[in-house]
C-alpha positions in Angstrom: -7.7 11.0 0.2 -6.6 7.5 1.3 -6.0 4.7 -1.1 -9.2 3.0 -1.9 -9.9 -0.7 -1.0 -10.7 -1.3 -4.7 -7.3 -0.2 -5.7 -5.6 -2.3 -3.0 -7.5 -5.3 -4.2 -6.0 -5.1 -7.7 -2.4 -4.0 -6.9 0.4 -6.6 -6.8 4.0 -6.4 -5.9 6.0 -5.6 -9.1 8.9 -7.7 -7.9 7.2 -11.0 -6.9 3.5 -10.4 -7.8 2.5 -11.0 -4.2 -0.4 -9.4 -2.4 -0.1 -5.8 -1.1 -1.3 -4.5 2.2 -1.4 -0.9 3.6 1.1 -0.4 6.4 -0.2 0.4 9.8 1.0 4.1 9.6 -0.5 4.4 6.1 2.7 5.7 4.6 3.5 2.6 2.5 2.3 -0.5 0.8 3.9 -3.8 2.0 4.1 -7.0 0.0 3.1 -9.9 2.3 5.4 -12.3 0.3 8.7 -10.5 -0.1 8.3 -7.9 2.6 9.1 -4.9 0.3 7.5 -1.7 1.4 6.6 0.8 -1.4 6.2 4.4 -0.4 2.9 6.4 -0.8 3.6 10.0 -1.7 0.7 12.4 -1.9 -1.8 9.6 -1.8 -0.1 8.0 -4.9 1.6 4.6 -4.4 5.1 4.5 -5.9 5.2 0.9 -7.2 8.8 1.0 -8.4 11.1 -1.8 -7.1 14.1 0.5 -6.8 12.0 2.8 -4.5 11.0 0.0 -2.1 12.7 -1.0 1.1 12.7 -4.5 2.5 11.2 -4.2 6.0 10.2 -7.6 7.6 9.3 -6.0 10.9 7.0 -3.2 9.6 3.4 -4.0 10.6 0.5 -3.9 8.1 -3.0 -2.8 8.7 -5.4 -5.6 9.7 
């Protein structure tokens, strides 16, 4: 089951409080402000700063 649009609308980056978008490959959530990508494991977003990777070139879903 994919992440619901309602959940994406309320999630924010725990590091900078920026907006979150689903990555193009749907395996992560990317902060549009600080470029951190949080993994999605078993359809559950792992919103822990230490688990995120900074990936400025990783595309997000339009």
